[in-house]
N, C-alpha and C positions, 0 to 999 in steps of 0.2 A: 131620842139624842142622836140617832143617826141623821135625821132630818135637819136638826140644828146645825149639826157639824157640816153637813153638806151645804148649808147656806153660808156658813163662814167661809168655806173654801171657794164657793163661787163668787162671793162677794169681793174676795181678795183682801190682803192685809190693810190696804190704804182706807177701806170702808169701815174699819173698826177703830176710828179715833173718837174720843170723847164720850158723849151720852150714849150713843147706840152701843158702843162697845161695853159700857157699864151695864146696860140693861140686858143685853144678851149674856154677859158673863154671870149676873145675877140669876138670870133664868136657867142658864146651864147648871150652875151650883145647886139650885133648888131641885131641878130634875134629877141630878146625881144623887142628892141626899134622899129624895123619895124612892128612887130605884134601890139604893142601898138599903134603906129601912125595909122595903118590900121583900128584898132577897134574904135579909136577916130574919124576918118573920117566916118566910117559907122555910128556911134551914131549921129554925127552932121547931116549927110544926112537924117537919120531917123526922127530927131527932126525937121528938116526944112520941110520935107514932111508932118509930122503930123500937124504942125502949118500953113502950106500953106492954105489960103482961098480956093484955087481951088482943094485941096486935093493932093494925090500923083501924081507925073508927069508921063506922059506916055512916056517921052523921055528916050532912053536907056542910061545906065550908062557907065562908062568906063569898057572896058573888064578886067576880073580878070587877075592878073600877079602873077607869081611865087615869093615867098619869099626866098631869100637864095642864 
């Protein structure tokens, strides 16, 4: 997200007319949705681990994946 926003700033407002603007806006929305879903999943897992009578699980989680 930071890289995408840095590119927007570097290009200036005039560069974001038309199709390029639509493509970047769509990409940023998709990345934001993926990041939100990932954070929601992390919070859910943390809440479940904290409320488990046996405490946090020793089982490994899913490996991290790249977003984007």
